[in-house]
Structure formats: C-alpha cells, structure tokens
Biotite code that builds the C-alpha atoms (Angstrom):
import biotite.structure as struc

atoms = struc.array([
    struc.Atom([6.184, 33.646, -14.248], chain_id="A", res_id=1, res_name="MET", atom_name="CA", element="C"),
    struc.Atom([9.800, 32.664, -13.652], chain_id="A", res_id=2, res_name="GLY", atom_name="CA", element="C"),
    struc.Atom([11.023, 29.117, -13.666], chain_id="A", res_id=3, res_name="MET", atom_name="CA", element="C"),
    struc.Atom([11.864, 29.228, -9.933], chain_id="A", res_id=4, res_name="MET", atom_name="CA", element="C"),
    struc.Atom([8.314, 30.372, -9.098], chain_id="A", res_id=5, res_name="GLN", atom_name="CA", element="C"),
    struc.Atom([6.833, 27.614, -11.254], chain_id="A", res_id=6, res_name="GLU", atom_name="CA", element="C"),
    struc.Atom([9.058, 25.034, -9.521], chain_id="A", res_id=7, res_name="PHE", atom_name="CA", element="C"),
    struc.Atom([8.068, 26.384, -6.101], chain_id="A", res_id=8, res_name="LYS", atom_name="CA", element="C"),
    struc.Atom([4.370, 26.185, -7.020], chain_id="A", res_id=9, res_name="ASP", atom_name="CA", element="C"),
    struc.Atom([4.865, 22.617, -8.246], chain_id="A", res_id=10, res_name="PHE", atom_name="CA", element="C"),
    struc.Atom([6.948, 21.441, -5.279], chain_id="A", res_id=11, res_name="ALA", atom_name="CA", element="C"),
    struc.Atom([4.641, 22.745, -2.558], chain_id="A", res_id=12, res_name="VAL", atom_name="CA", element="C"),
    struc.Atom([1.367, 21.575, -4.077], chain_id="A", res_id=13, res_name="LYS", atom_name="CA", element="C"),
    struc.Atom([-0.504, 19.227, -1.781], chain_id="A", res_id=14, res_name="GLY", atom_name="CA", element="C"),
    struc.Atom([-0.391, 16.326, -4.231], chain_id="A", res_id=15, res_name="ASN", atom_name="CA", element="C"),
    struc.Atom([3.396, 16.361, -4.518], chain_id="A", res_id=16, res_name="VAL", atom_name="CA", element="C"),
    struc.Atom([3.883, 16.552, -0.765], chain_id="A", res_id=17, res_name="VAL", atom_name="CA", element="C"),
    struc.Atom([1.282, 13.816, -0.181], chain_id="A", res_id=18, res_name="ASP", atom_name="CA", element="C"),
    struc.Atom([3.002, 11.623, -2.753], chain_id="A", res_id=19, res_name="MET", atom_name="CA", element="C"),
    struc.Atom([6.406, 12.141, -1.128], chain_id="A", res_id=20, res_name="ALA", atom_name="CA", element="C"),
    struc.Atom([5.028, 11.266, 2.297], chain_id="A", res_id=21, res_name="VAL", atom_name="CA", element="C"),
    struc.Atom([3.332, 8.186, 0.827], chain_id="A", res_id=22, res_name="GLY", atom_name="CA", element="C"),
    struc.Atom([6.554, 6.995, -0.796], chain_id="A", res_id=23, res_name="ILE", atom_name="CA", element="C"),
    struc.Atom([8.536, 7.439, 2.420], chain_id="A", res_id=24, res_name="ILE", atom_name="CA", element="C"),
    struc.Atom([5.914, 5.678, 4.536], chain_id="A", res_id=25, res_name="ILE", atom_name="CA", element="C"),
    struc.Atom([5.575, 2.967, 1.879], chain_id="A", res_id=26, res_name="GLY", atom_name="CA", element="C"),
    struc.Atom([9.323, 2.282, 2.007], chain_id="A", res_id=27, res_name="GLY", atom_name="CA", element="C"),
    struc.Atom([9.232, 2.001, 5.782], chain_id="A", res_id=28, res_name="ALA", atom_name="CA", element="C"),
    struc.Atom([6.126, -0.209, 5.604], chain_id="A", res_id=29, res_name="PHE", atom_name="CA", element="C"),
    struc.Atom([7.901, -2.427, 3.076], chain_id="A", res_id=30, res_name="GLY", atom_name="CA", element="C"),
    struc.Atom([10.765, -2.983, 5.516], chain_id="A", res_id=31, res_name="LYS", atom_name="CA", element="C"),
    struc.Atom([8.324, -3.843, 8.293], chain_id="A", res_id=32, res_name="ILE", atom_name="CA", element="C"),
    struc.Atom([6.465, -6.327, 6.098], chain_id="A", res_id=33, res_name="VAL", atom_name="CA", element="C"),
    struc.Atom([9.715, -7.888, 4.852], chain_id="A", res_id=34, res_name="SER", atom_name="CA", element="C"),
    struc.Atom([10.880, -8.366, 8.428], chain_id="A", res_id=35, res_name="SER", atom_name="CA", element="C"),
    struc.Atom([7.476, -9.750, 9.444], chain_id="A", res_id=36, res_name="PHE", atom_name="CA", element="C"),
    struc.Atom([7.535, -12.269, 6.617], chain_id="A", res_id=37, res_name="VAL", atom_name="CA", element="C"),
    struc.Atom([11.197, -13.262, 6.987], chain_id="A", res_id=38, res_name="ALA", atom_name="CA", element="C"),
    struc.Atom([11.297, -13.375, 10.795], chain_id="A", res_id=39, res_name="ASP", atom_name="CA", element="C"),
    struc.Atom([7.747, -14.340, 11.805], chain_id="A", res_id=40, res_name="VAL", atom_name="CA", element="C"),
    struc.Atom([5.909, -16.046, 8.924], chain_id="A", res_id=41, res_name="ILE", atom_name="CA", element="C"),
    struc.Atom([8.594, -18.026, 7.111], chain_id="A", res_id=42, res_name="MET", atom_name="CA", element="C"),
    struc.Atom([10.305, -19.819, 10.057], chain_id="A", res_id=43, res_name="PRO", atom_name="CA", element="C"),
    struc.Atom([7.124, -21.705, 11.073], chain_id="A", res_id=44, res_name="PRO", atom_name="CA", element="C"),
    struc.Atom([6.386, -22.523, 7.417], chain_id="A", res_id=45, res_name="ILE", atom_name="CA", element="C"),
    struc.Atom([9.958, -23.772, 6.994], chain_id="A", res_id=46, res_name="GLY", atom_name="CA", element="C"),
    struc.Atom([9.650, -25.813, 10.185], chain_id="A", res_id=47, res_name="MET", atom_name="CA", element="C"),
    struc.Atom([6.400, -27.382, 8.952], chain_id="A", res_id=48, res_name="LEU", atom_name="CA", element="C"),
    struc.Atom([8.189, -28.293, 5.736], chain_id="A", res_id=49, res_name="MET", atom_name="CA", element="C"),
    struc.Atom([10.980, -30.091, 7.594], chain_id="A", res_id=50, res_name="GLY", atom_name="CA", element="C"),
    struc.Atom([13.253, -27.224, 8.636], chain_id="A", res_id=51, res_name="GLY", atom_name="CA", element="C"),
    struc.Atom([13.626, -25.741, 5.167], chain_id="A", res_id=52, res_name="VAL", atom_name="CA", element="C"),
    struc.Atom([15.027, -22.191, 5.039], chain_id="A", res_id=53, res_name="ASP", atom_name="CA", element="C"),
    struc.Atom([13.548, -20.660, 1.893], chain_id="A", res_id=54, res_name="PHE", atom_name="CA", element="C"),
    struc.Atom([16.246, -18.025, 1.472], chain_id="A", res_id=55, res_name="SER", atom_name="CA", element="C"),
    struc.Atom([18.888, -20.744, 1.029], chain_id="A", res_id=56, res_name="ASN", atom_name="CA", element="C"),
    struc.Atom([16.982, -22.798, -1.544], chain_id="A", res_id=57, res_name="LEU", atom_name="CA", element="C"),
    struc.Atom([18.890, -22.745, -4.823], chain_id="A", res_id=58, res_name="ALA", atom_name="CA", element="C"),
    struc.Atom([19.978, -24.876, -7.740], chain_id="A", res_id=59, res_name="ILE", atom_name="CA", element="C"),
    struc.Atom([23.650, -24.787, -8.654], chain_id="A", res_id=60, res_name="THR", atom_name="CA", element="C"),
    struc.Atom([23.950, -24.169, -12.381], chain_id="A", res_id=61, res_name="LEU", atom_name="CA", element="C"),
    struc.Atom([27.748, -24.027, -12.404], chain_id="A", res_id=62, res_name="LYS", atom_name="CA", element="C"),
    struc.Atom([30.120, -24.982, -9.586], chain_id="A", res_id=63, res_name="GLU", atom_name="CA", element="C"),
    struc.Atom([32.603, -22.466, -8.222], chain_id="A", res_id=64, res_name="ALA", atom_name="CA", element="C"),
    struc.Atom([36.001, -22.639, -9.889], chain_id="A", res_id=65, res_name="VAL", atom_name="CA", element="C"),
    struc.Atom([38.941, -20.898, -8.184], chain_id="A", res_id=66, res_name="GLY", atom_name="CA", element="C"),
    struc.Atom([38.023, -17.247, -7.570], chain_id="A", res_id=67, res_name="ASP", atom_name="CA", element="C"),
    struc.Atom([34.899, -17.464, -9.728], chain_id="A", res_id=68, res_name="THR", atom_name="CA", element="C"),
    struc.Atom([31.783, -17.911, -7.564], chain_id="A", res_id=69, res_name="PRO", atom_name="CA", element="C"),
    struc.Atom([29.185, -20.549, -8.314], chain_id="A", res_id=70, res_name="ALA", atom_name="CA", element="C"),
    struc.Atom([26.237, -19.663, -10.529], chain_id="A", res_id=71, res_name="VAL", atom_name="CA", element="C"),
    struc.Atom([23.040, -20.254, -8.546], chain_id="A", res_id=72, res_name="LEU", atom_name="CA", element="C"),
    struc.Atom([19.363, -20.198, -9.413], chain_id="A", res_id=73, res_name="LEU", atom_name="CA", element="C"),
    struc.Atom([18.031, -18.875, -6.076], chain_id="A", res_id=74, res_name="SER", atom_name="CA", element="C"),
    struc.Atom([14.390, -19.853, -6.264], chain_id="A", res_id=75, res_name="TYR", atom_name="CA", element="C"),
    struc.Atom([14.055, -19.639, -2.462], chain_id="A", res_id=76, res_name="GLY", atom_name="CA", element="C"),
    struc.Atom([14.542, -15.880, -2.548], chain_id="A", res_id=77, res_name="LYS", atom_name="CA", element="C"),
    struc.Atom([11.842, -15.733, -5.223], chain_id="A", res_id=78, res_name="PHE", atom_name="CA", element="C"),
    struc.Atom([9.429, -17.683, -2.993], chain_id="A", res_id=79, res_name="ILE", atom_name="CA", element="C"),
    struc.Atom([10.255, -15.267, -0.163], chain_id="A", res_id=80, res_name="GLN", atom_name="CA", element="C"),
    struc.Atom([9.515, -12.277, -2.420], chain_id="A", res_id=81, res_name="SER", atom_name="CA", element="C"),
    struc.Atom([6.207, -13.797, -3.531], chain_id="A", res_id=82, res_name="MET", atom_name="CA", element="C"),
    struc.Atom([5.115, -14.256, 0.089], chain_id="A", res_id=83, res_name="VAL", atom_name="CA", element="C"),
    struc.Atom([6.179, -10.658, 0.842], chain_id="A", res_id=84, res_name="ASP", atom_name="CA", element="C"),
    struc.Atom([4.166, -9.403, -2.118], chain_id="A", res_id=85, res_name="PHE", atom_name="CA", element="C"),
    struc.Atom([1.081, -11.406, -1.141], chain_id="A", res_id=86, res_name="THR", atom_name="CA", element="C"),
    struc.Atom([1.112, -10.036, 2.404], chain_id="A", res_id=87, res_name="ILE", atom_name="CA", element="C"),
    struc.Atom([1.673, -6.440, 1.239], chain_id="A", res_id=88, res_name="VAL", atom_name="CA", element="C"),
    struc.Atom([-1.076, -6.759, -1.387], chain_id="A", res_id=89, res_name="ALA", atom_name="CA", element="C"),
    struc.Atom([-3.493, -8.152, 1.207], chain_id="A", res_id=90, res_name="PHE", atom_name="CA", element="C"),
    struc.Atom([-2.649, -5.362, 3.683], chain_id="A", res_id=91, res_name="ALA", atom_name="CA", element="C"),
    struc.Atom([-3.215, -2.706, 1.010], chain_id="A", res_id=92, res_name="ILE", atom_name="CA", element="C"),
    struc.Atom([-6.455, -4.399, -0.056], chain_id="A", res_id=93, res_name="PHE", atom_name="CA", element="C"),
    struc.Atom([-7.734, -4.320, 3.519], chain_id="A", res_id=94, res_name="MET", atom_name="CA", element="C"),
    struc.Atom([-6.744, -0.657, 3.930], chain_id="A", res_id=95, res_name="ALA", atom_name="CA", element="C"),
    struc.Atom([-8.517, 0.328, 0.691], chain_id="A", res_id=96, res_name="VAL", atom_name="CA", element="C"),
    struc.Atom([-11.573, -1.686, 1.721], chain_id="A", res_id=97, res_name="LYS", atom_name="CA", element="C"),
    struc.Atom([-11.770, 0.160, 5.063], chain_id="A", res_id=98, res_name="VAL", atom_name="CA", element="C"),
    struc.Atom([-11.345, 3.542, 3.347], chain_id="A", res_id=99, res_name="ILE", atom_name="CA", element="C"),
    struc.Atom([-14.065, 2.683, 0.795], chain_id="A", res_id=100, res_name="ASN", atom_name="CA", element="C"),
    struc.Atom([-16.443, 1.668, 3.602], chain_id="A", res_id=101, res_name="ASN", atom_name="CA", element="C"),
    struc.Atom([-15.803, 4.974, 5.364], chain_id="A", res_id=102, res_name="LEU", atom_name="CA", element="C"),
    struc.Atom([-16.472, 6.875, 2.136], chain_id="A", res_id=103, res_name="LYS", atom_name="CA", element="C"),
    struc.Atom([-19.738, 4.970, 1.599], chain_id="A", res_id=104, res_name="LYS", atom_name="CA", element="C"),
    struc.Atom([-20.934, 5.923, 5.081], chain_id="A", res_id=105, res_name="LYS", atom_name="CA", element="C"),
    struc.Atom([-20.139, 9.580, 4.373], chain_id="A", res_id=106, res_name="GLU", atom_name="CA", element="C"),
    struc.Atom([-21.980, 9.448, 1.040], chain_id="A", res_id=107, res_name="GLU", atom_name="CA", element="C"),
    struc.Atom([-25.064, 7.873, 2.609], chain_id="A", res_id=108, res_name="GLU", atom_name="CA", element="C"),
    struc.Atom([-25.592, 10.857, 4.896], chain_id="A", res_id=109, res_name="LYS", atom_name="CA", element="C"),
    struc.Atom([-27.949, 13.185, 3.060], chain_id="A", res_id=110, res_name="PRO", atom_name="CA", element="C"),
    struc.Atom([-26.842, 16.777, 2.996], chain_id="A", res_id=111, res_name="GLU", atom_name="CA", element="C"),
    struc.Atom([-29.182, 19.306, 4.517], chain_id="A", res_id=112, res_name="GLU", atom_name="CA", element="C"),
    struc.Atom([-30.472, 21.767, 1.964], chain_id="A", res_id=113, res_name="PRO", atom_name="CA", element="C"),
    struc.Atom([-29.460, 25.388, 2.407], chain_id="A", res_id=114, res_name="PRO", atom_name="CA", element="C"),
    struc.Atom([-31.622, 27.477, 4.762], chain_id="A", res_id=115, res_name="LYS", atom_name="CA", element="C"),
    struc.Atom([-32.867, 29.571, 1.848], chain_id="A", res_id=116, res_name="GLN", atom_name="CA", element="C"),
    struc.Atom([-34.177, 26.472, 0.117], chain_id="A", res_id=117, res_name="GLU", atom_name="CA", element="C"),
    struc.Atom([-35.937, 25.245, 3.263], chain_id="A", res_id=118, res_name="VAL", atom_name="CA", element="C"),
    struc.Atom([-37.490, 28.685, 3.755], chain_id="A", res_id=119, res_name="LEU", atom_name="CA", element="C"),
    struc.Atom([-38.666, 28.779, 0.130], chain_id="A", res_id=120, res_name="LEU", atom_name="CA", element="C"),
    struc.Atom([-40.207, 25.314, 0.487], chain_id="A", res_id=121, res_name="GLU", atom_name="CA", element="C"),
    struc.Atom([-42.065, 26.436, 3.616], chain_id="A", res_id=122, res_name="GLU", atom_name="CA", element="C"),
    struc.Atom([-43.371, 29.524, 1.808], chain_id="A", res_id=123, res_name="ILE", atom_name="CA", element="C"),
    struc.Atom([-44.476, 27.353, -1.131], chain_id="A", res_id=124, res_name="ARG", atom_name="CA", element="C"),
    struc.Atom([-46.300, 24.986, 1.204], chain_id="A", res_id=125, res_name="ASP", atom_name="CA", element="C"),
    struc.Atom([-48.028, 27.897, 2.944], chain_id="A", res_id=126, res_name="LEU", atom_name="CA", element="C"),
    struc.Atom([-49.094, 29.378, -0.391], chain_id="A", res_id=127, res_name="LEU", atom_name="CA", element="C"),
    struc.Atom([-50.573, 26.034, -1.470], chain_id="A", res_id=128, res_name="LYS", atom_name="CA", element="C"),
    struc.Atom([-52.819, 26.070, 1.602], chain_id="A", res_id=129, res_name="LYS", atom_name="CA", element="C"),
])
C-alpha cells in the first residue's frame, strides 16, 4: 500500500474527522465562554467588590524607564483565566453527565433475543409438557 493511500485512509477515518470537528467546535466554545465570563460574569463580581476590574489588577515589579515598559505581575488576568476554566470545566462536566445518563437509559433497555432463540425456547417448553 502506497504512502498516499495510507495517509488517505488515516485522514478520512471517522475518529480523525470527529476529533477535528471537536477541536474546531471547542475553540469556538472557548471564545463564547471567555466572552461570557469577561462580559457577563466578571462585571457584576467586580461591582460587588467595589468596582474592581480584574483584568487590570497587577503589581508593578519595575517601573517603566524611557522606552522600556514596566514589568507587571498581572494577577488579575490569572483570576480571569481561573474563572474561565471553572466555568468551562463545569459546562463539560454537565455535558458528560447528561451523556452518561442517556447511555445508562440505553443500557437498561433489555435487548430482545433473536427470533430463532425465542422459537427454540417455545419448542423446549412444548417438549417439556
């Protein structure tokens, strides 16, 4: 089998395509969650904390000198990232929980035995009589 054929077989397998779609959707979902946190969640939290904007919270380690910018320890951006992560993790947890519940319901349904097996059981029961 040629290398091109092997690559084609690899690239069009369902798992690779599913993974690519998941990565693309995950990136878009990440942007939505980041916007939700930055634009919807954090402003009320900042307001409750006295009008604090988390993204601007920083400690100046070294003042700016001439053209050299100041060296900042931007802990506010870290807090923002932690809130983003917590919301994303919770959303994924809830999605996995729903999927697991759906799988459990499918597993609980007993499968009907094949018609041959049912017929054989009926014959066995008749022979016992």
